[in-house]
MIMARTOR-498804 format. One record per residue (C-alpha): residue number from 1; residue in three letters; x negated, y negated, z. Coordinates in steps of 0.5 Angstrom, whole numbers. Example, Ala and Ser with C-alpha at 12.3 -4.5 7.8 and 13.67 -1.06 7.14 Angstrom:
<rs>
@num=1; residuo=ALA; x=-25; y=9; z=16
@num=2; residuo=SER; x=-27; y=2; z=14
</rs>
This chain:
<rs>
@num=1; residuo=MET; x=60; y=8; z=-6
@num=2; residuo=GLN; x=60; y=1; z=-8
@num=3; residuo=SER; x=54; y=-3; z=-4
@num=4; residuo=LYS; x=55; y=-7; z=1
@num=5; residuo=LYS; x=54; y=-14; z=-1
@num=6; residuo=ALA; x=47; y=-18; z=3
@num=7; residuo=ILE; x=45; y=-26; z=4
@num=8; residuo=VAL; x=37; y=-26; z=6
@num=9; residuo=TRP; x=36; y=-32; z=10
@num=10; residuo=GLY; x=29; y=-34; z=10
@num=11; residuo=THR; x=23; y=-34; z=4
@num=12; residuo=GLY; x=17; y=-34; z=8
@num=13; residuo=GLU; x=12; y=-28; z=9
@num=14; residuo=THR; x=17; y=-24; z=14
@num=15; residuo=ALA; x=22; y=-23; z=8
@num=16; residuo=VAL; x=17; y=-22; z=3
@num=17; residuo=ASN; x=15; y=-16; z=7
@num=18; residuo=PHE; x=22; y=-14; z=9
@num=19; residuo=LEU; x=23; y=-13; z=0
@num=20; residuo=LYS; x=17; y=-9; z=0
@num=21; residuo=ARG; x=20; y=-4; z=5
@num=22; residuo=LYS; x=26; y=-2; z=0
@num=23; residuo=SER; x=27; y=4; z=5
@num=24; residuo=LEU; x=31; y=0; z=10
@num=25; residuo=TYR; x=35; y=-4; z=6
@num=26; residuo=GLY; x=37; y=1; z=0
@num=27; residuo=ASP; x=44; y=1; z=2
@num=28; residuo=TYR; x=45; y=-6; z=1
@num=29; residuo=GLU; x=45; y=-11; z=-6
@num=30; residuo=ILE; x=42; y=-17; z=-5
@num=31; residuo=ILE; x=45; y=-24; z=-8
@num=32; residuo=ALA; x=43; y=-30; z=-5
@num=33; residuo=PHE; x=37; y=-33; z=-1
@num=34; residuo=ILE; x=37; y=-37; z=4
@num=35; residuo=ASP; x=33; y=-43; z=8
@num=36; residuo=ASN; x=33; y=-49; z=10
@num=37; residuo=ASP; x=28; y=-52; z=7
@num=38; residuo=ARG; x=30; y=-57; z=1
@num=39; residuo=ASN; x=24; y=-56; z=-2
@num=40; residuo=LYS; x=26; y=-49; z=-3
@num=41; residuo=TRP; x=32; y=-49; z=-6
@num=42; residuo=GLY; x=34; y=-48; z=-13
@num=43; residuo=LYS; x=27; y=-44; z=-14
@num=44; residuo=ILE; x=27; y=-36; z=-16
@num=45; residuo=PHE; x=25; y=-32; z=-10
@num=46; residuo=TRP; x=26; y=-25; z=-12
@num=47; residuo=GLN; x=29; y=-22; z=-18
@num=48; residuo=ASP; x=31; y=-27; z=-21
@num=49; residuo=ILE; x=35; y=-29; z=-15
@num=50; residuo=ILE; x=35; y=-37; z=-12
@num=51; residuo=ILE; x=34; y=-40; z=-6
@num=52; residuo=ARG; x=40; y=-43; z=-4
@num=53; residuo=LYS; x=42; y=-48; z=2
@num=54; residuo=SER; x=46; y=-45; z=8
@num=55; residuo=ASP; x=54; y=-47; z=5
@num=56; residuo=ILE; x=53; y=-42; z=0
@num=57; residuo=LEU; x=56; y=-38; z=5
@num=58; residuo=LEU; x=63; y=-42; z=5
@num=59; residuo=LYS; x=62; y=-40; z=-3
@num=60; residuo=ILE; x=61; y=-33; z=-4
@num=61; residuo=GLU; x=63; y=-26; z=-1
@num=62; residuo=PHE; x=58; y=-23; z=3
@num=63; residuo=ASP; x=58; y=-16; z=7
@num=64; residuo=ILE; x=52; y=-18; z=12
@num=65; residuo=ILE; x=47; y=-23; z=13
@num=66; residuo=ILE; x=39; y=-21; z=14
@num=67; residuo=ILE; x=36; y=-25; z=18
@num=68; residuo=CYS; x=28; y=-25; z=15
@num=69; residuo=SER; x=25; y=-30; z=19
@num=70; residuo=ILE; x=20; y=-31; z=26
@num=71; residuo=TYR; x=26; y=-37; z=28
@num=72; residuo=ILE; x=31; y=-32; z=29
@num=73; residuo=GLU; x=35; y=-36; z=34
@num=74; residuo=GLU; x=36; y=-41; z=32
@num=75; residuo=ILE; x=38; y=-38; z=25
@num=76; residuo=LEU; x=43; y=-34; z=30
@num=77; residuo=LYS; x=46; y=-41; z=32
@num=78; residuo=GLN; x=47; y=-45; z=26
@num=79; residuo=ILE; x=50; y=-40; z=23
@num=80; residuo=ARG; x=55; y=-38; z=29
@num=81; residuo=ASP; x=56; y=-46; z=31
@num=82; residuo=VAL; x=57; y=-49; z=24
@num=83; residuo=TYR; x=59; y=-43; z=21
@num=84; residuo=GLY; x=63; y=-39; z=25
@num=85; residuo=ILE; x=61; y=-32; z=23
@num=86; residuo=ASP; x=62; y=-26; z=27
@num=87; residuo=SER; x=56; y=-23; z=30
@num=88; residuo=SER; x=58; y=-17; z=27
@num=89; residuo=LYS; x=56; y=-19; z=20
@num=90; residuo=ILE; x=49; y=-21; z=22
@num=91; residuo=ILE; x=43; y=-17; z=23
@num=92; residuo=THR; x=36; y=-18; z=23
@num=93; residuo=TYR; x=29; y=-15; z=20
@num=94; residuo=LYS; x=27; y=-13; z=26
@num=95; residuo=ASP; x=34; y=-9; z=28
@num=96; residuo=MET; x=33; y=-6; z=22
@num=97; residuo=GLU; x=26; y=-3; z=24
@num=98; residuo=VAL; x=29; y=-1; z=30
@num=99; residuo=ASP; x=34; y=4; z=27
@num=100; residuo=PHE; x=29; y=6; z=22
@num=101; residuo=CYS; x=25; y=7; z=28
@num=102; residuo=ASN; x=31; y=12; z=32
@num=103; residuo=LYS; x=32; y=15; z=26
@num=104; residuo=ILE; x=24; y=18; z=25
@num=105; residuo=ILE; x=24; y=20; z=33
@num=106; residuo=LYS; x=31; y=24; z=32
@num=107; residuo=LYS; x=28; y=28; z=27
@num=108; residuo=TYR; x=22; y=30; z=30
@num=109; residuo=GLU; x=23; y=29; z=37
@num=110; residuo=ASN; x=22; y=36; z=39
@num=111; residuo=SER; x=17; y=38; z=34
@num=112; residuo=ASP; x=11; y=41; z=37
@num=113; residuo=ASP; x=5; y=38; z=33
@num=114; residuo=ILE; x=2; y=34; z=38
@num=115; residuo=GLU; x=0; y=28; z=32
@num=116; residuo=ILE; x=7; y=29; z=30
@num=117; residuo=GLN; x=8; y=27; z=38
@num=118; residuo=GLU; x=2; y=21; z=39
@num=119; residuo=THR; x=6; y=18; z=32
@num=120; residuo=LEU; x=13; y=17; z=35
@num=121; residuo=SER; x=9; y=14; z=41
@num=122; residuo=VAL; x=9; y=7; z=36
@num=123; residuo=PHE; x=16; y=8; z=33
@num=124; residuo=ARG; x=18; y=8; z=41
@num=125; residuo=GLN; x=16; y=2; z=40
@num=126; residuo=GLY; x=20; y=-1; z=35
@num=127; residuo=ILE; x=14; y=-1; z=30
@num=128; residuo=VAL; x=15; y=2; z=23
@num=129; residuo=ASN; x=7; y=3; z=22
@num=130; residuo=VAL; x=4; y=6; z=15
@num=131; residuo=LEU; x=-2; y=8; z=19
@num=132; residuo=GLY; x=2; y=12; z=25
@num=133; residuo=SER; x=-2; y=13; z=31
@num=134; residuo=TYR; x=-8; y=11; z=28
@num=135; residuo=TYR; x=-5; y=4; z=30
@num=136; residuo=THR; x=-6; y=3; z=37
@num=137; residuo=LYS; x=-12; y=7; z=36
@num=138; residuo=GLU; x=-16; y=1; z=32
@num=139; residuo=GLU; x=-14; y=-6; z=37
@num=140; residuo=LYS; x=-19; y=-10; z=35
@num=141; residuo=ARG; x=-19; y=-13; z=27
@num=142; residuo=ASP; x=-25; y=-17; z=23
@num=143; residuo=PHE; x=-24; y=-22; z=19
@num=144; residuo=SER; x=-28; y=-25; z=14
@num=145; residuo=PHE; x=-27; y=-32; z=10
@num=146; residuo=VAL; x=-26; y=-33; z=4
@num=147; residuo=LEU; x=-31; y=-37; z=-1
@num=148; residuo=ARG; x=-30; y=-40; z=-7
@num=149; residuo=ASP; x=-35; y=-40; z=-13
@num=150; residuo=GLU; x=-36; y=-45; z=-18
@num=151; residuo=ASP; x=-30; y=-43; z=-23
@num=152; residuo=ASN; x=-25; y=-44; z=-16
@num=153; residuo=TYR; x=-25; y=-36; z=-15
@num=154; residuo=PRO; x=-24; y=-33; z=-8
@num=155; residuo=TYR; x=-30; y=-28; z=-6
@num=156; residuo=ILE; x=-31; y=-25; z=1
@num=157; residuo=ILE; x=-38; y=-22; z=2
@num=158; residuo=PHE; x=-36; y=-15; z=4
@num=159; residuo=GLU; x=-44; y=-11; z=5
@num=160; residuo=GLY; x=-47; y=-16; z=3
@num=161; residuo=LYS; x=-45; y=-18; z=-3
@num=162; residuo=ARG; x=-39; y=-22; z=-6
@num=163; residuo=MET; x=-33; y=-18; z=-7
@num=164; residuo=TYR; x=-28; y=-22; z=-11
@num=165; residuo=TYR; x=-20; y=-23; z=-11
@num=166; residuo=PRO; x=-15; y=-27; z=-16
@num=167; residuo=LYS; x=-14; y=-34; z=-16
@num=168; residuo=ASN; x=-7; y=-33; z=-13
@num=169; residuo=TYR; x=-7; y=-28; z=-8
@num=170; residuo=LYS; x=-4; y=-29; z=-2
@num=171; residuo=PHE; x=-8; y=-29; z=4
@num=172; residuo=HIS; x=-8; y=-29; z=11
@num=173; residuo=GLN; x=-10; y=-36; z=15
@num=174; residuo=LYS; x=-14; y=-38; z=21
@num=175; residuo=ASP; x=-16; y=-45; z=23
@num=176; residuo=GLY; x=-12; y=-47; z=16
@num=177; residuo=LYS; x=-17; y=-44; z=13
@num=178; residuo=ASP; x=-17; y=-37; z=9
@num=179; residuo=ILE; x=-19; y=-30; z=11
@num=180; residuo=VAL; x=-18; y=-22; z=10
@num=181; residuo=ILE; x=-17; y=-19; z=16
@num=182; residuo=ASP; x=-21; y=-12; z=16
@num=183; residuo=ILE; x=-22; y=-10; z=10
@num=184; residuo=LEU; x=-25; y=-3; z=13
@num=185; residuo=TYR; x=-20; y=-3; z=18
@num=186; residuo=GLU; x=-15; y=3; z=14
@num=187; residuo=GLN; x=-24; y=7; z=14
@num=188; residuo=GLY; x=-23; y=9; z=21
@num=189; residuo=ASN; x=-25; y=15; z=23
@num=190; residuo=GLU; x=-18; y=17; z=26
@num=191; residuo=SER; x=-15; y=14; z=20
@num=192; residuo=PRO; x=-10; y=18; z=16
@num=193; residuo=HIS; x=-12; y=14; z=10
@num=194; residuo=LEU; x=-20; y=15; z=10
@num=195; residuo=TYR; x=-22; y=17; z=5
@num=196; residuo=VAL; x=-29; y=19; z=6
@num=197; residuo=LYS; x=-30; y=23; z=12
@num=198; residuo=ASP; x=-39; y=23; z=12
@num=199; residuo=ASP; x=-43; y=18; z=8
@num=200; residuo=SER; x=-47; y=24; z=6
@num=201; residuo=GLU; x=-42; y=28; z=2
@num=202; residuo=ILE; x=-43; y=22; z=-4
@num=203; residuo=PRO; x=-51; y=24; z=-6
@num=204; residuo=ASN; x=-55; y=18; z=-9
@num=205; residuo=ASN; x=-55; y=20; z=-16
@num=206; residuo=ALA; x=-48; y=20; z=-15
@num=207; residuo=ILE; x=-42; y=19; z=-21
@num=208; residuo=LEU; x=-37; y=17; z=-18
@num=209; residuo=VAL; x=-29; y=16; z=-20
@num=210; residuo=ASP; x=-25; y=10; z=-17
@num=211; residuo=ALA; x=-18; y=11; z=-19
@num=212; residuo=GLY; x=-14; y=5; z=-16
@num=213; residuo=VAL; x=-19; y=0; z=-15
@num=214; residuo=CYS; x=-15; y=-6; z=-12
@num=215; residuo=GLU; x=-20; y=-11; z=-9
@num=216; residuo=GLY; x=-27; y=-6; z=-10
@num=217; residuo=ASN; x=-29; y=-4; z=-4
@num=218; residuo=PHE; x=-30; y=3; z=-4
@num=219; residuo=ALA; x=-34; y=3; z=-10
@num=220; residuo=LEU; x=-37; y=-3; z=-8
@num=221; residuo=LYS; x=-39; y=0; z=-3
@num=222; residuo=TYR; x=-44; y=7; z=-6
@num=223; residuo=VAL; x=-45; y=3; z=-13
@num=224; residuo=GLU; x=-53; y=2; z=-10
@num=225; residuo=ARG; x=-53; y=9; z=-10
@num=226; residuo=ALA; x=-49; y=11; z=-14
@num=227; residuo=LYS; x=-51; y=13; z=-22
@num=228; residuo=LYS; x=-45; y=11; z=-25
@num=229; residuo=ILE; x=-38; y=9; z=-24
@num=230; residuo=TYR; x=-31; y=10; z=-27
@num=231; residuo=LEU; x=-27; y=4; z=-24
@num=232; residuo=ILE; x=-20; y=6; z=-27
@num=233; residuo=GLU; x=-15; y=-1; z=-25
@num=234; residuo=ALA; x=-9; y=-1; z=-29
@num=235; residuo=ASP; x=-7; y=-8; z=-25
@num=236; residuo=ILE; x=-10; y=-13; z=-30
@num=237; residuo=ARG; x=-10; y=-19; z=-25
@num=238; residuo=TRP; x=-15; y=-15; z=-21
@num=239; residuo=LEU; x=-19; y=-13; z=-27
@num=240; residuo=GLU; x=-21; y=-19; z=-29
@num=241; residuo=VAL; x=-24; y=-20; z=-22
@num=242; residuo=LEU; x=-27; y=-13; z=-22
@num=243; residuo=HIS; x=-32; y=-16; z=-27
@num=244; residuo=ARG; x=-34; y=-21; z=-23
@num=245; residuo=THR; x=-35; y=-16; z=-16
@num=246; residuo=PHE; x=-39; y=-11; z=-20
@num=247; residuo=ALA; x=-43; y=-17; z=-26
@num=248; residuo=ASP; x=-50; y=-15; z=-23
@num=249; residuo=TYR; x=-48; y=-7; z=-23
@num=250; residuo=LYS; x=-45; y=-7; z=-31
@num=251; residuo=GLU; x=-50; y=-2; z=-34
@num=252; residuo=LYS; x=-47; y=3; z=-28
@num=253; residuo=VAL; x=-40; y=2; z=-29
@num=254; residuo=VAL; x=-34; y=5; z=-34
@num=255; residuo=PHE; x=-28; y=0; z=-33
@num=256; residuo=CYS; x=-22; y=3; z=-36
@num=257; residuo=ASN; x=-15; y=-2; z=-36
@num=258; residuo=LYS; x=-10; y=4; z=-37
@num=259; residuo=TYR; x=-5; y=8; z=-32
@num=260; residuo=LEU; x=-9; y=15; z=-30
@num=261; residuo=SER; x=-3; y=20; z=-32
@num=262; residuo=MET; x=-3; y=27; z=-35
@num=263; residuo=HIS; x=-1; y=23; z=-43
@num=264; residuo=ASP; x=-6; y=19; z=-47
@num=265; residuo=ASN; x=-3; y=13; z=-50
@num=266; residuo=ALA; x=-3; y=6; z=-52
@num=267; residuo=HIS; x=-2; y=5; z=-43
@num=268; residuo=GLU; x=-4; y=12; z=-40
@num=269; residuo=ILE; x=-10; y=16; z=-40
@num=270; residuo=THR; x=-13; y=22; z=-37
@num=271; residuo=LEU; x=-19; y=25; z=-34
@num=272; residuo=ASP; x=-21; y=29; z=-38
@num=273; residuo=LYS; x=-19; y=24; z=-44
@num=274; residuo=LEU; x=-23; y=18; z=-40
@num=275; residuo=ILE; x=-29; y=23; z=-38
@num=276; residuo=SER; x=-34; y=28; z=-42
@num=277; residuo=GLU; x=-40; y=30; z=-36
@num=278; residuo=LYS; x=-39; y=33; z=-29
@num=279; residuo=ILE; x=-38; y=28; z=-23
@num=280; residuo=ASP; x=-39; y=29; z=-16
@num=281; residuo=PHE; x=-34; y=25; z=-12
@num=282; residuo=LEU; x=-26; y=22; z=-14
@num=283; residuo=LYS; x=-22; y=18; z=-10
@num=284; residuo=MET; x=-15; y=18; z=-12
@num=285; residuo=ASP; x=-10; y=12; z=-9
@num=286; residuo=ILE; x=-5; y=10; z=-15
@num=287; residuo=GLU; x=3; y=9; z=-12
@num=288; residuo=GLY; x=5; y=16; z=-13
@num=289; residuo=ALA; x=2; y=18; z=-19
@num=290; residuo=GLU; x=-3; y=22; z=-16
@num=291; residuo=VAL; x=0; y=29; z=-19
@num=292; residuo=ASP; x=0; y=28; z=-25
@num=293; residuo=ALA; x=-7; y=25; z=-26
@num=294; residuo=LEU; x=-10; y=32; z=-23
@num=295; residuo=LEU; x=-6; y=36; z=-27
@num=296; residuo=GLY; x=-9; y=32; z=-34
@num=297; residuo=GLY; x=-16; y=32; z=-30
@num=298; residuo=ARG; x=-16; y=41; z=-30
@num=299; residuo=THR; x=-22; y=41; z=-35
@num=300; residuo=THR; x=-26; y=36; z=-31
@num=301; residuo=LEU; x=-25; y=38; z=-25
@num=302; residuo=GLU; x=-26; y=45; z=-26
@num=303; residuo=ASN; x=-33; y=44; z=-29
@num=304; residuo=SER; x=-35; y=40; z=-23
@num=305; residuo=PHE; x=-37; y=41; z=-16
@num=306; residuo=ALA; x=-34; y=35; z=-14
@num=307; residuo=LYS; x=-32; y=32; z=-6
@num=308; residuo=CYS; x=-25; y=29; z=-8
@num=309; residuo=ALA; x=-19; y=25; z=-4
@num=310; residuo=ILE; x=-13; y=24; z=-7
@num=311; residuo=CYS; x=-7; y=21; z=-3
@num=312; residuo=SER; x=-2; y=24; z=-1
@num=313; residuo=TYR; x=4; y=20; z=3
@num=314; residuo=HIS; x=7; y=16; z=-3
@num=315; residuo=ARG; x=11; y=21; z=-5
@num=316; residuo=GLN; x=15; y=26; z=0
@num=317; residuo=TYR; x=12; y=33; z=-3
@num=318; residuo=ASP; x=6; y=31; z=-5
@num=319; residuo=GLU; x=1; y=33; z=-1
@num=320; residuo=LYS; x=4; y=41; z=-3
@num=321; residuo=TYR; x=3; y=40; z=-9
@num=322; residuo=ILE; x=-4; y=36; z=-10
@num=323; residuo=SER; x=-7; y=41; z=-5
@num=324; residuo=TYR; x=-4; y=48; z=-10
@num=325; residuo=ILE; x=-6; y=45; z=-16
@num=326; residuo=LEU; x=-13; y=43; z=-13
@num=327; residuo=GLU; x=-13; y=50; z=-11
@num=328; residuo=SER; x=-12; y=53; z=-17
@num=329; residuo=TYR; x=-17; y=49; z=-20
@num=330; residuo=GLY; x=-22; y=52; z=-15
@num=331; residuo=TYR; x=-23; y=47; z=-10
@num=332; residuo=HIS; x=-21; y=49; z=-1
@num=333; residuo=VAL; x=-17; y=44; z=0
@num=334; residuo=ASP; x=-16; y=40; z=7
@num=335; residuo=HIS; x=-13; y=33; z=10
@num=336; residuo=SER; x=-14; y=28; z=13
@num=337; residuo=LYS; x=-12; y=27; z=22
@num=338; residuo=GLY; x=-5; y=24; z=24
@num=339; residuo=TYR; x=1; y=23; z=19
@num=340; residuo=MET; x=3; y=16; z=15
@num=341; residuo=CYS; x=11; y=14; z=15
@num=342; residuo=PHE; x=10; y=10; z=7
@num=343; residuo=PRO; x=17; y=5; z=8
@num=344; residuo=TYR; x=16; y=2; z=1
@num=345; residuo=ASP; x=18; y=9; z=-2
@num=346; residuo=GLU; x=26; y=8; z=-3
@num=347; residuo=ASN; x=28; y=15; z=-1
@num=348; residuo=ILE; x=24; y=16; z=5
@num=349; residuo=LYS; x=30; y=13; z=8
@num=350; residuo=ASP; x=34; y=20; z=6
@num=351; residuo=THR; x=28; y=24; z=8
@num=352; residuo=LEU; x=26; y=20; z=14
@num=353; residuo=ASP; x=19; y=25; z=14
@num=354; residuo=LEU; x=12; y=23; z=16
@num=355; residuo=ARG; x=6; y=25; z=11
@num=356; residuo=ARG; x=-1; y=27; z=11
@num=357; residuo=GLY; x=-5; y=21; z=9
@num=358; residuo=VAL; x=-11; y=25; z=4
@num=359; residuo=VAL; x=-12; y=31; z=2
@num=360; residuo=TYR; x=-18; y=33; z=1
@num=361; residuo=GLY; x=-23; y=38; z=-3
@num=362; residuo=LYS; x=-29; y=41; z=-4
@num=363; residuo=LYS; x=-32; y=46; z=-8
@num=364; residuo=MET; x=-39; y=48; z=-8
@num=365; residuo=GLY; x=-44; y=50; z=-13
</rs>
């Protein structure tokens, strides 16, 4: 079946967020972007597709216009009054979110799982929220102002230390200043994305493995009590600034710029290849590669009495596979509270599944 041809109107933050959620538009082929800002015309926005002015509507064939902008009413008026396009060929990003929410609700509305019903309460507001019902439990969001060092690298103060970001990082804005919104929001006690339920799980002189480091807040929080930390981050943009963040602790940090996997080659590495000692804590948040990475860490995990926090929300059956692997290595397993929805997985438009966020593993010595 041939995909419907879609034109996306809007190239701001709303459009950026929309494009990340391929589950919402997986049945469409995006053929053009429109923006009323003439300074954007002719520039590439996404996948080599350039931004055009609105008269492109008269020049190419399309099936649908998707409005991805906060200026919905103004754009609707322009489309109808200037180009005479029927409403049946126009949809908004919000419309698509509501449609997705309704499909999730229909699938789970008869579930007797209390946590699922709590999650559906968010979907009934027309909100596709990754963190499920936790979205409604934690209303207050703190923020940190972004500072710049002598080399113009941006950073915030986290746990009393500098935590750096890439120079091209797109920050939120408050009163014309760059800010980072509550870096630990997803690590609240009720969050389905919680890595560590109790700080006592990470003892003094612990050997930690942080796979999928990103800005480094997990490792930086525990760096002073740790004996050694392995930082595994394949994105070179983040690795560059991680060297700045952990500059004062370089004697206890091992940097690895490869994908954690079940193979060893130029771009991938296994836990068993990287680590030749017992570990105390393994945190893994690597965009759906967790299963393969665990399979590549059999020796390390069987020889260790580690606590594990393995993300399981990126793919449909990851909770089941991760649990099975950890159990086969001698670990007892549990999972985080609540459910997550991961709209960035394009397959979720077909599976419509709610997922546990983190699988915990524990083996007592």
